[in-house]
N, CA, C and O atoms as a printed pandas DataFrame, in Angstrom:
     atom_number atom_name residue_name chain_id  residue_number  x_coord  y_coord  z_coord
0              1         N          MET        A               1   91.984   64.846  147.635
1              2        CA          MET        A               1   92.950   63.971  147.018
2              3         C          MET        A               1   92.982   62.662  147.785
3              4         O          MET        A               1   92.837   62.649  149.007
4              5         N          ALA        A               2   93.165   61.604  147.097
5              6        CA          ALA        A               2   93.166   60.282  147.715
6              7         C          ALA        A               2   94.385   60.110  148.607
7              8         O          ALA        A               2   95.445   60.676  148.339
8              9         N          ALA        A               3   94.231   59.332  149.661
9             10        CA          ALA        A               3   95.315   59.132  150.614
10            11         C          ALA        A               3   96.482   58.371  149.996
11            12         O          ALA        A               3   97.603   58.471  150.494
12            13         N          SER        A               4   96.249   57.607  148.917
13            14        CA          SER        A               4   97.311   56.821  148.300
14            15         C          SER        A               4   98.195   57.656  147.378
15            16         O          SER        A               4   99.209   57.160  146.886
16            17         N          SER        A               5   97.831   58.904  147.139
17            18        CA          SER        A               5   98.635   59.762  146.273
18            19         C          SER        A               5   99.871   60.232  147.019
19            20         O          SER        A               5   99.829   60.481  148.224
20            21         N          GLY        A               6  100.954   60.348  146.300
21            22        CA          GLY        A               6  102.187   60.826  146.900
22            23         C          GLY        A               6  102.610   62.137  146.277
23            24         O          GLY        A               6  102.091   62.558  145.243
24            25         N          CYS        A               7  103.563   62.768  146.929
25            26        CA          CYS        A               7  104.108   64.024  146.423
26            27         C          CYS        A               7  104.861   63.742  145.127
27            28         O          CYS        A               7  105.680   62.824  145.075
28            29         N          ASP        A               8  104.595   64.513  144.092
29            30        CA          ASP        A               8  105.271   64.319  142.807
30            31         C          ASP        A               8  106.732   64.750  142.852
31            32         O          ASP        A               8  107.500   64.406  141.955
32            33         N          VAL        A               9  107.130   65.497  143.880
33            34        CA          VAL        A               9  108.507   65.975  143.984
34            35         C          VAL        A               9  109.361   65.007  144.800
35            36         O          VAL        A               9  110.392   64.532  144.324
36            37         N          CYS        A              10  108.931   64.714  146.037
37            38        CA          CYS        A              10  109.753   63.881  146.922
38            39         C          CYS        A              10  109.196   62.480  147.145
39            40         O          CYS        A              10  109.894   61.619  147.681
40            41         N          GLY        A              11  107.946   62.237  146.740
41            42        CA          GLY        A              11  107.347   60.918  146.879
42            43         C          GLY        A              11  106.703   60.634  148.226
43            44         O          GLY        A              11  106.158   59.548  148.428
44            45         N          ARG        A              12  106.752   61.584  149.148
45            46        CA          ARG        A              12  106.163   61.384  150.472
46            47         C          ARG        A              12  104.667   61.131  150.348
47            48         O          ARG        A              12  103.977   61.784  149.565
48            49         N          GLU        A              13  104.183   60.193  151.115
49            50        CA          GLU        A              13  102.751   59.873  151.096
50            51         C          GLU        A              13  102.174   60.133  152.475
51            52         O          GLU        A              13  102.399   59.351  153.399
52            53         N          GLU        A              14  101.455   61.187  152.622
53            54        CA          GLU        A              14  100.748   61.493  153.860
54            55         C          GLU        A              14   99.620   62.450  153.529
55            56         O          GLU        A              14   99.505   62.899  152.389
56            57         N          ASP        A              15   98.795   62.764  154.499
57            58        CA          ASP        A              15   97.615   63.569  154.209
58            59         C          ASP        A              15   97.897   65.058  154.045
59            60         O          ASP        A              15   96.957   65.850  153.972
60            61         N          THR        A              16   99.179   65.465  153.985
61            62        CA          THR        A              16   99.486   66.866  153.704
62            63         C          THR        A              16   99.662   67.125  152.212
63            64         O          THR        A              16   99.869   68.270  151.809
64            65         N          VAL        A              17   99.584   66.086  151.387
65            66        CA          VAL        A              17   99.766   66.254  149.949
66            67         C          VAL        A              17   98.566   66.990  149.371
67            68         O          VAL        A              17   97.420   66.605  149.604
68            69         N          ARG        A              18   98.835   68.050  148.617
69            70        CA          ARG        A              18   97.752   68.847  148.021
70            71         C          ARG        A              18   97.909   68.908  146.510
71            72         O          ARG        A              18   99.015   68.798  145.981
72            73         N          ASP        A              19   96.807   69.083  145.839
73            74        CA          ASP        A              19   96.801   69.179  144.380
74            75         C          ASP        A              19   97.045   70.628  143.996
75            76         O          ASP        A              19   96.221   71.497  144.284
76            77         N          CYS        A              20   98.173   70.894  143.347
77            78        CA          CYS        A              20   98.527   72.258  142.950
78            79         C          CYS        A              20   98.557   72.416  141.441
79            80         O          CYS        A              20   98.920   73.478  140.937
80            81         N          GLY        A              21   98.188   71.396  140.730
81            82        CA          GLY        A              21   98.280   71.435  139.282
82            83         C          GLY        A              21   97.095   72.102  138.633
83            84         O          GLY        A              21   96.145   72.530  139.289
84            85         N          ILE        A              22   97.182   72.175  137.334
85            86        CA          ILE        A              22   96.077   72.660  136.525
86            87         C          ILE        A              22   95.547   71.486  135.717
87            88         O          ILE        A              22   96.114   70.394  135.763
88            89         N          ARG        A              23   94.503   71.695  135.001
89            90        CA          ARG        A              23   93.820   70.601  134.304
90            91         C          ARG        A              23   94.763   69.790  133.420
91            92         O          ARG        A              23   94.687   68.561  133.423
92            93         N          HIS        A              24   95.637   70.431  132.674
93            94        CA          HIS        A              24   96.497   69.729  131.719
94            95         C          HIS        A              24   97.842   69.310  132.313
95            96         O          HIS        A              24   98.591   68.554  131.694
96            97         N          LEU        A              25   98.141   69.802  133.509
97            98        CA          LEU        A              25   99.424   69.497  134.136
98            99         C          LEU        A              25   99.211   69.234  135.622
99           100         O          LEU        A              25   99.413   70.131  136.439
100          101         N          PRO        A              26   98.806   68.017  135.986
101          102        CA          PRO        A              26   98.555   67.726  137.395
102          103         C          PRO        A              26   99.854   67.742  138.200
103          104         O          PRO        A              26  100.900   67.306  137.719
104          105         N          LEU        A              27   99.777   68.244  139.416
105          106        CA          LEU        A              27  100.941   68.304  140.291
106          107         C          LEU        A              27  100.469   68.181  141.728
107          108         O          LEU        A              27   99.677   68.998  142.196
108          109         N          ALA        A              28  100.947   67.174  142.423
109          110        CA          ALA        A              28  100.627   66.988  143.835
110          111         C          ALA        A              28  101.906   67.200  144.633
111          112         O          ALA        A              28  102.926   66.574  144.345
112          113         N          VAL        A              29  101.862   68.073  145.631
113          114        CA          VAL        A              29  103.049   68.347  146.439
114          115         C          VAL        A              29  102.695   68.333  147.922
115          116         O          VAL        A              29  101.582   68.681  148.316
116          117         N          CYS        A              30  103.668   67.921  148.733
117          118        CA          CYS        A              30  103.484   67.942  150.182
118          119         C          CYS        A              30  103.759   69.357  150.690
119          120         O          CYS        A              30  104.220   70.214  149.936
120          121         N          ASP        A              31  103.477   69.595  151.963
121          122        CA          ASP        A              31  103.666   70.931  152.530
122          123         C          ASP        A              31  105.117   71.398  152.446
123          124         O          ASP        A              31  105.377   72.567  152.162
124          125         N          GLY        A              32  106.057   70.495  152.690
125          126        CA          GLY        A              32  107.473   70.868  152.634
126          127         C          GLY        A              32  107.899   71.301  151.240
127          128         O          GLY        A              32  108.558   72.330  151.084
128          129         N          CYS        A              33  107.533   70.531  150.233
129          130        CA          CYS        A              33  107.885   70.876  148.849
130          131         C          CYS        A              33  107.138   72.118  148.385
131          132         O          CYS        A              33  107.678   72.924  147.628
132          133         N          PHE        A              34  105.890   72.276  148.840
133          134        CA          PHE        A              34  105.127   73.472  148.490
134          135         C          PHE        A              34  105.819   74.717  149.047
135          136         O          PHE        A              34  105.922   75.731  148.357
136          137         N          GLY        A              35  106.292   74.642  150.288
137          138        CA          GLY        A              35  107.018   75.762  150.886
138          139         C          GLY        A              35  108.299   76.069  150.137
139          140         O          GLY        A              35  108.625   77.237  149.920
140          141         N          ASP        A              36  109.041   75.026  149.733
141          142        CA          ASP        A              36  110.271   75.228  148.956
142          143         C          ASP        A              36  109.971   75.904  147.625
143          144         O          ASP        A              36  110.702   76.799  147.199
144          145         N          MET        A              37  108.894   75.475  146.966
145          146        CA          MET        A              37  108.527   76.077  145.679
146          147         C          MET        A              37  108.126   77.537  145.857
147          148         O          MET        A              37  108.471   78.380  145.028
148          149         N          ALA        A              38  107.404   77.841  146.926
149          150        CA          ALA        A              38  106.980   79.221  147.169
150          151         C          ALA        A              38  108.183   80.111  147.457
151          152         O          ALA        A              38  108.236   81.244  146.979
152          153         N          ARG        A              39  109.158   79.613  148.237
153          154        CA          ARG        A              39  110.362   80.406  148.522
154          155         C          ARG        A              39  111.172   80.640  147.249
155          156         O          ARG        A              39  111.674   81.743  147.032
156          157         N          ALA        A              40  111.303   79.617  146.409
157          158        CA          ALA        A              40  112.062   79.765  145.166
158          159         C          ALA        A              40  111.385   80.760  144.231
159          160         O          ALA        A              40  112.059   81.516  143.533
160          161         N          ARG        A              41  110.074   80.761  144.217
161          162        CA          ARG        A              41  109.341   81.688  143.339
162          163         C          ARG        A              41  109.525   83.131  143.774
163          164         O          ARG        A              41  109.561   84.030  142.934
164          165         N          ARG        A              42  109.644   83.368  145.084
165          166        CA          ARG        A              42  109.783   84.729  145.598
166          167         C          ARG        A              42  111.231   85.193  145.680
167          168         O          ARG        A              42  111.483   86.369  145.943
168          169         N          ALA        A              43  112.175   84.305  145.464
169          170        CA          ALA        A              43  113.590   84.660  145.583
170          171         C          ALA        A              43  113.999   85.591  144.444
171          172         O          ALA        A              43  113.493   85.470  143.329
172          173         N          PRO        A              44  114.908   86.513  144.722
173          174        CA          PRO        A              44  115.373   87.404  143.656
174          175         C          PRO        A              44  116.202   86.638  142.628
175          176         O          PRO        A              44  116.893   85.675  142.961
176          177         N          LEU        A              45  116.124   87.070  141.404
177          178        CA          LEU        A              45  116.918   86.455  140.341
178          179         C          LEU        A              45  118.364   86.907  140.472
179          180         O          LEU        A              45  118.623   88.023  140.923
180          181         N          PRO        A              46  119.307   86.058  140.086
181          182        CA          PRO        A              46  120.707   86.485  140.140
182          183         C          PRO        A              46  120.946   87.625  139.162
183          184         O          PRO        A              46  120.330   87.683  138.097
184          185         N          ARG        A              47  121.834   88.518  139.527
185          186        CA          ARG        A              47  122.117   89.654  138.644
186          187         C          ARG        A              47  122.968   89.183  137.470
187          188         O          ARG        A              47  123.763   88.254  137.615
188          189         N          PRO        A              48  122.811   89.812  136.313
189          190        CA          PRO        A              48  123.645   89.440  135.162
190          191         C          PRO        A              48  125.092   89.871  135.396
191          192         O          PRO        A              48  125.364   90.818  136.134
192          193         N          LEU        A              49  126.005   89.161  134.759
193          194        CA          LEU        A              49  127.416   89.533  134.850
194          195         C          LEU        A              49  127.651   90.835  134.108
195          196         O          LEU        A              49  127.024   91.101  133.083
196          197         N          ASP        A              50  128.566   91.650  134.638
197          198        CA          ASP        A              50  128.912   92.864  133.902
198          199         C          ASP        A              50  130.047   92.534  132.928
199          200         O          ASP        A              50  130.575   91.422  132.939
200          201         N          GLY        A              51  130.412   93.487  132.103
201          202        CA          GLY        A              51  131.415   93.261  131.063
202          203         C          GLY        A              51  132.754   92.811  131.608
203          204         O          GLY        A              51  133.401   91.942  131.024
204          205         N          ALA        A              52  133.177   93.392  132.718
205          206        CA          ALA        A              52  134.467   93.030  133.307
206          207         C          ALA        A              52  134.461   91.579  133.791
207          208         O          ALA        A              52  135.458   90.872  133.644
208          209         N          GLU        A              53  133.345   91.136  134.364
209          210        CA          GLU        A              53  133.258   89.756  134.836
210          211         C          GLU        A              53  133.258   88.770  133.672
211          212         O          GLU        A              53  133.859   87.700  133.765
212          213         N          VAL        A              54  132.592   89.123  132.587
213          214        CA          VAL        A              54  132.584   88.266  131.398
214          215         C          VAL        A              54  133.985   88.178  130.814
215          216         O          VAL        A              54  134.454   87.092  130.475
216          217         N          MET        A              55  134.648   89.314  130.697
217          218        CA          MET        A              55  136.003   89.336  130.145
218          219         C          MET        A              55  136.962   88.533  131.023
219          220         O          MET        A              55  137.810   87.809  130.499
220          221         N          ALA        A              56  136.846   88.645  132.333
221          222        CA          ALA        A              56  137.706   87.882  133.236
222          223         C          ALA        A              56  137.477   86.381  133.059
223          224         O          ALA        A              56  138.435   85.607  133.074
224          225         N          ALA        A              57  136.228   85.961  132.894
225          226        CA          ALA        A              57  135.928   84.543  132.697
226          227         C          ALA        A              57  136.488   84.043  131.370
227          228         O          ALA        A              57  137.010   82.930  131.298
228          229         N          VAL        A              58  136.385   84.852  130.326
229          230        CA          VAL        A              58  136.922   84.471  129.012
230          231         C          VAL        A              58  138.435   84.342  129.081
231          232         O          VAL        A              58  139.001   83.372  128.579
232          233         N          LEU        A              59  139.089   85.314  129.698
233          234        CA          LEU        A              59  140.546   85.261  129.814
234          235         C          LEU        A              59  140.996   84.060  130.640
235          236         O          LEU        A              59  141.992   83.420  130.305
236          237         N          GLU        A              60  140.280   83.749  131.706
237          238        CA          GLU        A              60  140.607   82.580  132.522
238          239         C          GLU        A              60  140.455   81.299  131.707
239          240         O          GLU        A              60  141.297   80.406  131.800
240          241         N          ALA        A              61  139.399   81.199  130.915
241          242        CA          ALA        A              61  139.188   80.014  130.084
242          243         C          ALA        A              61  140.286   79.889  129.034
243          244         O          ALA        A              61  140.775   78.788  128.779
244          245         N          LEU        A              62  140.676   80.997  128.426
245          246        CA          LEU        A              62  141.764   80.961  127.447
246          247         C          LEU        A              62  143.074   80.547  128.103
247          248         O          LEU        A              62  143.844   79.779  127.528
248          249         N          HIS        A              63  143.326   81.051  129.297
249          250        CA          HIS        A              63  144.541   80.701  130.029
250          251         C          HIS        A              63  144.552   79.205  130.361
251          252         O          HIS        A              63  145.576   78.542  130.196
252          253         N          GLU        A              64  143.428   78.679  130.824
253          254        CA          GLU        A              64  143.315   77.242  131.120
254          255         C          GLU        A              64  143.559   76.418  129.861
255          256         O          GLU        A              64  144.263   75.409  129.901
256          257         N          ASP        A              65  142.978   76.849  128.745
257          258        CA          ASP        A              65  143.122   76.120  127.489
258          259         C          ASP        A              65  144.572   76.109  127.029
259          260         O          ASP        A              65  145.065   75.086  126.555
260          261         N          SER        A              66  145.257   77.241  127.165
261          262        CA          SER        A              66  146.659   77.297  126.729
262          263         C          SER        A              66  147.544   76.443  127.629
263          264         O          SER        A              66  148.530   75.878  127.156
264          265         N          ARG        A              67  147.216   76.335  128.921
265          266        CA          ARG        A              67  148.000   75.480  129.818
266          267         C          ARG        A              67  147.809   74.006  129.476
267          268         O          ARG        A              67  148.754   73.222  129.561
268          269         N          ARG        A              68  146.596   73.626  129.090
269          270        CA          ARG        A              68  146.338   72.228  128.735
270          271         C          ARG        A              68  147.042   71.836  127.445
271          272         O          ARG        A              68  147.530   70.713  127.318
272          273         N          SER        A              69  147.098   72.754  126.489
273          274        CA          SER        A              69  147.675   72.416  125.186
274          275         C          SER        A              69  149.197   72.462  125.189
275          276         O          SER        A              69  149.821   71.984  124.242
276          277         N          SER        A              70  149.808   73.018  126.217
277          278        CA          SER        A              70  151.282   73.067  126.236
278          279         C          SER        A              70  151.880   71.987  127.084
279          280         O          SER        A              70  153.102   71.898  127.200
């Protein structure tokens, strides 16, 4: 990769920028952004809300709405 290329994420320009894209979607990232992307990819997904949590959120929203309208 040319030295004048910068990271597509943070814009840093140094010789640690690597080409991580594919033919139709070019992507150049520095080592720091590459590490952040790798950690995010391996991170566990948040668990879905259970029924009680959904109901509590709905009731809270209804309560907020009734306080605003009165």
